[in-house]
LOKOLTOR-75118 format. One line per field, with one value per residue (C-alpha): residue number from 1; x negated, y, z. Coordinates in nm, 3 decimals, m for minus. Layout:
! residues N
num: [NUM|...]
x: [X|...]
y: [Y|...]
z: [Z|...]
This chain:
! residues 493
num: [1|2|3|4|5|6|7|8|9|10|11|12|13|14|15|16|17|18|19|20|21|22|23|24|25|26|27|28|29|30|31|32|33|34|35|36|37|38|39|40|41|42|43|44|45|46|47|48|49|50|51|52|53|54|55|56|57|58|59|60|61|62|63|64|65|66|67|68|69|70|71|72|73|74|75|76|77|78|79|80|81|82|83|84|85|86|87|88|89|90|91|92|93|94|95|96|97|98|99|100|101|102|103|104|105|106|107|108|109|110|111|112|113|114|115|116|117|118|119|120|121|122|123|124|125|126|127|128|129|130|131|132|133|134|135|136|137|138|139|140|141|142|143|144|145|146|147|148|149|150|151|152|153|154|155|156|157|158|159|160|161|162|163|164|165|166|167|168|169|170|171|172|173|174|175|176|177|178|179|180|181|182|183|184|185|186|187|188|189|190|191|192|193|194|195|196|197|198|199|200|201|202|203|204|205|206|207|208|209|210|211|212|213|214|215|216|217|218|219|220|221|222|223|224|225|226|227|228|229|230|231|232|233|234|235|236|237|238|239|240|241|242|243|244|245|246|247|248|249|250|251|252|253|254|255|256|257|258|259|260|261|262|263|264|265|266|267|268|269|270|271|272|273|274|275|276|277|278|279|280|281|282|283|284|285|286|287|288|289|290|291|292|293|294|295|296|297|298|299|300|301|302|303|304|305|306|307|308|309|310|311|312|313|314|315|316|317|318|319|320|321|322|323|324|325|326|327|328|329|330|331|332|333|334|335|336|337|338|339|340|341|342|343|344|345|346|347|348|349|350|351|352|353|354|355|356|357|358|359|360|361|362|363|364|365|366|367|368|369|370|371|372|373|374|375|376|377|378|379|380|381|382|383|384|385|386|387|388|389|390|391|392|393|394|395|396|397|398|399|400|401|402|403|404|405|406|407|408|409|410|411|412|413|414|415|416|417|418|419|420|421|422|423|424|425|426|427|428|429|430|431|432|433|434|435|436|437|438|439|440|441|442|443|444|445|446|447|448|449|450|451|452|453|454|455|456|457|458|459|460|461|462|463|464|465|466|467|468|469|470|471|472|473|474|475|476|477|478|479|480|481|482|483|484|485|486|487|488|489|490|491|492|493]
x: [0.397|0.260|m0.061|0.139|0.363|0.075|m0.141|0.156|0.257|m0.102|m0.163|0.168|0.088|m0.238|m0.066|0.200|m0.061|m0.230|0.100|0.132|m0.220|m0.166|0.139|m0.077|m0.339|m0.070|0.069|m0.277|m0.395|m0.120|m0.211|m0.590|m0.644|m0.516|m0.295|m0.583|m0.817|m0.555|m0.511|m0.886|m0.883|m0.577|m0.749|m1.062|m0.855|m0.665|m0.959|m1.199|m0.916|m0.873|m1.248|m1.324|m1.047|m1.195|m1.543|m1.433|m1.400|m1.091|m1.291|m1.053|m0.803|m1.067|m1.121|m0.749|m0.685|m1.004|m1.174|m0.986|m1.192|m1.519|m1.421|m1.681|m1.822|m2.115|m2.228|m2.180|m1.877|m2.099|m2.260|m1.933|m2.050|m2.343|m2.098|m1.890|m2.185|m2.328|m2.001|m1.944|m2.283|m2.226|m1.883|m2.018|m2.282|m2.014|m1.787|m2.073|m2.136|m1.767|m1.765|m2.063|m1.893|m1.567|m1.725|m1.730|m1.360|m1.275|m1.463|m1.304|m0.953|m0.969|m1.204|m0.936|m0.654|m0.856|m1.211|m1.253|m1.252|m1.523|m1.739|m1.718|m1.682|m2.013|m1.885|m1.663|m1.966|m2.049|m1.677|m1.645|m1.933|m1.821|m1.449|m1.522|m1.718|m1.453|m1.195|m1.415|m1.523|m1.179|m1.029|m1.304|m1.255|m0.880|m0.935|m1.123|m0.789|m0.871|m0.620|m0.614|m0.968|m0.919|m0.586|m0.742|m1.022|m0.803|m0.492|m0.626|m1.000|m0.982|m0.707|m0.879|m1.186|m0.978|m0.835|m1.189|m1.299|m1.003|m1.080|m1.443|m1.329|m1.087|m1.360|m1.588|m1.848|m1.842|m1.750|m1.536|m1.835|m1.930|m1.565|m1.565|m1.885|m1.724|m1.407|m1.610|m1.793|m1.470|m1.336|m1.662|m1.680|m1.476|m1.741|m2.021|m1.835|m1.713|m2.067|m2.190|m1.894|m1.946|m2.318|m2.236|m1.991|m2.249|m2.020|m2.258|m2.498|m2.629|m2.809|m2.669|m2.535|m2.453|m2.474|m2.147|m1.963|m1.859|m1.788|m1.412|m1.429|m1.644|m1.390|m1.109|m1.301|m1.369|m1.006|m0.875|m1.130|m1.030|m0.665|m0.754|m0.919|m0.606|m0.374|m0.581|m0.633|m0.269|m0.153|m0.361|m0.279|0.092|0.026|m0.219|m0.160|0.127|m0.110|m0.374|m0.124|0.024|m0.325|m0.369|m0.026|0.003|m0.292|m0.458|m0.211|0.087|m0.100|m0.178|0.186|0.289|0.030|0.167|0.525|0.419|0.280|0.628|0.772|0.503|0.556|0.847|0.604|0.380|0.537|0.488|0.122|0.033|0.231|0.098|m0.265|m0.232|0.052|m0.157|m0.410|m0.142|0.030|m0.298|m0.360|0.003|m0.032|m0.349|m0.152|0.159|0.359|0.646|0.866|0.623|0.599|0.977|1.003|0.744|0.917|1.257|1.128|0.893|1.179|1.438|1.187|1.039|1.384|1.497|1.204|1.169|1.541|1.524|1.231|1.408|1.717|1.502|1.331|1.630|1.854|1.586|1.457|1.565|1.396|1.078|1.070|1.119|0.833|0.603|0.681|0.825|0.576|0.752|1.108|1.289|1.094|1.366|1.449|1.084|1.079|1.401|1.291|0.949|1.103|1.361|1.082|0.899|1.218|1.284|0.924|0.939|1.263|1.092|0.878|0.569|0.652|0.319|0.119|0.319|0.266|m0.089|m0.208|m0.012|m0.104|0.126|m0.093|m0.133|0.234|0.190|m0.101|0.096|0.391|0.169|m0.018|0.311|0.440|0.133|0.200|0.565|0.464|0.238|0.524|0.768|0.527|0.445|0.818|0.940|0.649|0.647|1.027|1.083|0.736|0.701|1.055|0.962|0.657|0.871|1.134|0.866|0.735|1.084|1.145|0.803|0.710|1.061|1.106|0.787|0.895|1.241|1.099|0.875|1.176|1.374|1.069|1.015|1.382|1.385|1.048|0.979|1.329|1.215|1.452|1.423|1.771|2.057|2.390|2.197|2.034|2.378|2.467|2.146|2.220|2.577|2.449|2.203|2.470|2.704|2.428|2.332|2.694|2.761|2.443|2.517|2.853|2.686|2.669|2.319|2.172|2.033|1.690|1.550|1.328|1.629|1.821|1.532|1.513|1.890|1.929|1.636|1.783|2.129|1.982|1.774|2.072|2.313|2.083|1.876|2.178|2.393|2.101|2.039|2.410|2.436|2.094|1.953|1.596|1.536|1.180|1.301|1.569|1.309|1.090|1.389|1.513|1.167|1.147|1.495|1.410|1.094|1.288|1.539|1.255|1.106|1.440]
y: [2.243|2.184|2.038|1.815|1.691|1.616|1.435|1.248|1.121|1.029|0.862|0.674|0.544|0.390|0.265|0.085|m0.055|m0.180|m0.328|m0.519|m0.655|m0.709|m0.920|m1.140|m1.158|m1.261|m1.539|m1.668|m1.648|m1.874|m2.128|m2.124|m2.036|m2.196|m1.989|m1.984|m1.836|m1.574|m1.504|m1.449|m1.174|m1.017|m1.018|m0.867|m0.580|m0.530|m0.544|m0.340|m0.092|m0.019|m0.010|0.211|0.452|0.478|0.525|0.851|0.989|1.175|1.384|1.313|1.532|1.803|1.785|1.811|2.096|2.304|2.253|2.555|2.769|2.614|2.623|2.828|2.701|2.942|2.852|2.475|2.477|2.590|2.250|2.066|1.743|1.726|1.737|1.466|1.230|1.299|1.239|0.922|0.778|0.849|0.689|0.379|0.328|0.358|0.112|m0.130|m0.133|m0.200|m0.480|m0.654|m0.622|m0.779|m1.041|m1.311|m1.249|m1.272|m1.600|m1.747|m1.641|m1.760|m2.064|m2.330|m2.176|m1.989|m2.128|m1.973|m1.624|m1.722|m1.847|m1.515|m1.273|m1.093|m0.985|m0.733|m0.514|m0.385|m0.347|m0.110|0.105|0.137|0.170|0.440|0.648|0.581|0.736|1.038|1.103|1.042|1.297|1.546|1.482|1.522|1.868|1.953|1.895|1.545|1.311|1.053|0.909|0.743|0.602|0.459|0.296|0.155|0.058|m0.024|m0.105|m0.307|m0.530|m0.567|m0.681|m0.936|m1.067|m1.109|m1.290|m1.529|m1.605|m1.680|m1.895|m2.089|m2.152|m2.264|m2.002|m1.907|m2.086|m1.941|m1.786|m1.596|m1.502|m1.340|m1.149|m1.018|m0.931|m0.725|m0.554|m0.435|m0.316|m0.122|0.014|0.335|0.472|0.401|0.548|0.859|0.933|0.919|1.124|1.401|1.414|1.437|1.721|1.897|1.876|1.666|1.919|1.768|2.082|2.173|2.522|2.487|2.864|2.899|2.718|2.978|2.874|2.904|2.696|2.434|2.411|2.369|2.097|1.899|1.927|1.811|1.525|1.395|1.391|1.266|0.956|0.866|0.957|0.791|0.464|0.464|0.520|0.239|0.012|0.054|m0.080|m0.360|m0.482|m0.710|m0.911|m0.927|m1.038|m1.299|m1.439|m1.445|m1.582|m1.822|m1.888|m1.763|m1.958|m1.770|m1.442|m1.537|m1.604|m1.281|m1.076|m1.204|m1.123|m0.788|m0.691|m0.693|m0.476|m0.210|m0.166|0.058|0.301|0.360|0.692|0.850|0.745|0.920|1.233|1.252|1.268|1.586|1.752|1.767|1.988|2.236|2.228|2.297|2.604|2.713|2.695|2.904|3.169|3.127|3.038|2.848|2.878|2.668|2.411|2.384|2.348|2.070|1.900|1.885|1.789|1.524|1.373|1.349|1.240|0.972|0.854|0.832|0.622|0.417|0.336|0.207|m0.017|m0.130|m0.239|m0.419|m0.615|m0.673|m0.794|m1.041|m1.192|m1.544|m1.507|m1.378|m1.679|m1.920|m1.750|m1.779|m2.143|m2.365|m2.250|m1.912|m2.038|m1.862|m1.536|m1.339|m1.134|m1.052|m0.896|m0.701|m0.567|m0.455|m0.296|m0.115|0.017|0.151|0.314|0.498|0.620|0.737|0.931|1.149|1.312|1.506|1.517|1.354|1.607|1.904|1.819|1.692|2.017|2.249|2.393|2.125|1.835|1.713|1.617|1.368|1.211|1.175|1.014|0.776|0.667|0.593|0.403|0.181|0.075|0.010|m0.179|m0.412|m0.475|m0.539|m0.777|m0.957|m1.012|m1.089|m1.277|m1.575|m1.607|m1.520|m1.551|m1.351|m1.211|m1.087|m0.909|m0.745|m0.644|m0.494|m0.293|m0.165|m0.048|0.113|0.264|0.378|0.516|0.719|0.860|0.968|1.121|1.343|1.461|1.563|1.726|1.942|2.039|2.136|2.312|2.451|2.465|2.241|1.967|1.757|1.611|1.765|1.640|1.519|1.252|1.108|1.109|0.919|0.667|0.619|0.546|0.296|0.114|0.104|m0.036|m0.304|m0.415|m0.443|m0.644|m0.871|m0.964|m1.093|m1.477|m1.624|m1.764|m2.117|m1.999|m1.771|m1.578|m1.489|m1.400|m1.177|m0.994|m0.945|m0.812|m0.574|m0.448|m0.394|m0.215|0.013|0.104|0.169|0.344|0.550|0.636|0.752|0.936|1.122|1.203|1.343|1.515|1.342|1.444|1.762|1.650|1.316|1.487|1.724|1.430|1.241|1.545|1.599|1.233|1.239|1.561|1.406|1.092|1.299|1.476|1.143|1.037]
z: [m0.747|m1.099|m0.953|m0.722|m1.004|m1.242|m0.990|m0.841|m1.185|m1.274|m0.938|m0.958|m1.308|m1.187|m0.872|m1.075|m1.312|m0.996|m0.880|m1.206|m1.175|m0.803|m0.885|m1.108|m0.832|m0.583|m0.804|m0.895|m0.532|m0.403|m0.673|m0.623|m0.256|0.060|0.288|0.539|0.276|0.183|0.554|0.590|0.328|0.496|0.836|0.677|0.542|0.869|1.113|0.898|0.835|1.207|1.277|0.977|1.074|1.424|1.275|1.112|1.467|1.352|1.105|0.817|1.003|1.034|0.659|0.587|0.828|0.831|0.494|0.349|0.591|0.465|0.097|m0.094|m0.424|m0.430|m0.079|m0.131|0.100|0.387|0.451|0.498|0.334|0.578|0.870|0.705|0.662|1.009|1.190|0.987|1.083|1.452|1.430|1.259|1.530|1.800|1.616|1.566|1.941|2.003|1.745|1.907|2.245|2.121|1.894|2.160|2.232|1.860|1.828|2.141|2.040|1.679|1.711|1.729|1.522|1.258|1.231|0.885|1.037|1.285|0.997|0.809|1.101|1.026|0.687|0.863|0.950|0.598|0.532|0.828|0.700|0.339|0.410|0.667|0.415|0.153|0.384|0.454|0.095|m0.052|0.188|0.100|m0.273|m0.228|m0.078|m0.400|m0.577|m0.701|m0.540|m0.818|m0.815|m0.476|m0.590|m0.907|m0.708|m0.431|m0.625|m0.971|m0.979|m0.657|m0.799|m1.137|m0.942|m0.751|m1.078|m1.214|m0.897|m0.909|m1.274|m1.188|m0.894|m1.116|m1.374|m1.089|m1.171|m0.802|m0.479|m0.199|m0.019|m0.334|m0.381|m0.035|m0.113|m0.432|m0.242|0.004|m0.282|m0.446|m0.110|m0.064|m0.420|m0.357|m0.119|m0.368|m0.665|m0.481|m0.368|m0.728|m0.852|m0.597|m0.676|m1.048|m0.983|m0.763|m0.461|m0.249|m0.105|0.220|0.338|0.682|0.755|1.120|1.171|0.979|1.259|1.515|1.876|1.820|1.499|1.674|1.954|1.702|1.514|1.831|1.939|1.600|1.591|1.933|1.842|1.494|1.642|1.834|1.549|1.276|1.462|1.571|1.214|1.066|1.361|1.291|0.941|1.026|1.378|1.274|1.052|1.327|1.592|1.358|1.314|1.691|1.788|1.495|1.258|0.939|0.724|0.870|0.833|0.473|0.385|0.557|0.367|0.034|0.134|0.280|m0.060|m0.217|0.059|0.036|m0.339|m0.237|m0.073|m0.376|m0.492|m0.148|m0.126|m0.451|m0.359|m0.003|m0.112|m0.315|m0.120|0.198|0.016|m0.095|0.244|0.430|0.213|0.262|0.642|0.616|0.421|0.640|0.328|0.493|0.184|m0.024|0.255|0.279|m0.099|m0.102|0.191|0.018|m0.327|m0.190|0.011|m0.267|m0.533|m0.310|m0.202|m0.566|m0.686|m0.365|m0.351|m0.709|m0.613|m0.294|m0.490|m0.749|m0.471|m0.239|m0.524|m0.640|m0.315|m0.415|m0.753|m0.586|m0.354|m0.646|m0.826|m0.523|m0.443|m0.170|0.095|0.096|0.147|0.431|0.400|0.220|0.528|0.577|0.229|0.295|0.635|0.514|0.202|0.416|0.638|0.334|0.201|0.528|0.544|0.181|0.238|0.501|0.232|0.332|0.705|0.799|0.598|0.730|1.096|1.045|0.885|1.118|1.457|1.608|1.494|1.853|1.871|1.590|1.775|2.098|1.918|1.721|2.034|2.208|1.906|1.889|2.246|2.163|1.848|2.041|2.282|1.994|1.821|2.147|2.204|1.852|1.688|1.931|1.886|1.519|1.364|1.042|1.070|1.417|1.275|1.005|1.261|1.484|1.187|1.108|1.463|1.511|1.175|1.081|1.430|1.399|1.061|1.178|1.496|1.280|1.078|1.387|1.543|1.234|1.234|1.599|1.622|1.273|1.124|0.837|0.725|0.406|0.377|0.177|0.037|m0.267|m0.047|0.040|m0.329|m0.407|m0.131|m0.258|m0.610|m0.463|m0.260|m0.559|m0.781|m0.527|m0.474|m0.848|m0.910|m0.612|m0.766|m1.084|m1.077|m1.074|m1.396|m1.387|m1.502|m1.234|m1.479|m1.695|m1.379|m1.265|m1.598|m1.630|m1.275|m1.319|m1.647|m1.496|m1.192|m1.414|m1.634|m1.346|m1.100|m1.344|m1.558|m1.266|m1.107|m1.432|m1.468|m1.113|m1.131|m0.822|m0.907|m1.108|m1.179|m1.319|m1.529|m1.674|m1.773|m1.916|m2.110|m2.256|m2.358|m2.516|m2.703|m2.847|m2.944|m3.139|m3.322|m3.426|m3.570]
């Protein structure tokens, strides 16, 4: 658990630094770029995300589940990196064929409502390649007990790069076409950097050792890959398909506004992203050693810690929706409920702890794939029903029903089939503190200056929620950190 705690804290620090920079990027973007231009970048991320996930051919799940069997420093992990690169190249070729096949449909569907996407549609191709290898290499690097580098690249460096690009665009050093090229470069950078890092660490031996793969292991790898394709694409589709369908049903401008609003809602999920990357490595090794006690311990601690931090973030956002809208501008009026629904979705997902990693690295990984595939179908149905009627609120409502539903289904499946359950009475206590904090802050009259109102509400929320959580020992890990900080403060005095 020490490794998990250290890397989660380190990853979260860079994630929150990225959030701060991302907030600046968001504010500057809405001042410098049109909503259609913002929508173009959002569609780039969404479409390349689904294609790149498919291009892995489910091999990221093979890495997570079976790398412990290949792990051998002296024998260069038995040629595992060669398999990773080979599968990735095959997947990219297959995806490229699919992209060429669907290109005419994309152009026909977006020509009238979103001509900007048609103009830059070819830029998606390099994004698919580099984002695919970033997924593969980051998962491999994570299994080498380095879960923070990918987080730094994706959450911090990427946003610093965007800030630099916006500055150059504002100063007219670059035009929008050059801005897009730079945007693609920073999205592609993780794959380039991880390759260099693994070579430097001598973990990038591309010599094949196919003789190590026994018939039974080969069969297991193929099975996991097949289900990994369905599960991986389904998982990323649940996160991105709302943006894509908004672009199709409405236009790039609507998708652009939604992507900005969506950013605030997903801030709630940051603690679980950092924890999930390293916990899957420990959980995979624990399944190999049949150490259910460690898995159960990780499950509970990940759930309560994520709920504690995510609930704090949820209250900070939900209590300040009007201030957020004033900060963003008049174009974003009426999107308060979108922020709340997306934030609530993220909170529910965070409260389920490491359920995804537990099922995904267990012998029951197929169940997760089946449920995700079904939920993608349901999500498309929800979005098709709600988006034409409610627009962005419909997209957020569809996300709440689909993604939250998937998360809670995993929890009940683990309880019924593996006797693993993350929730305790302490979760109810945490929720009660959160409700109390939100009610108290909501009763405070609004200040005339929205920035002062924002700061005062955030300060009151932090004092009430953190103070009460510390008093009732909601998170032992947080209390240990707080006690250590208080002890050092007393020494300084």
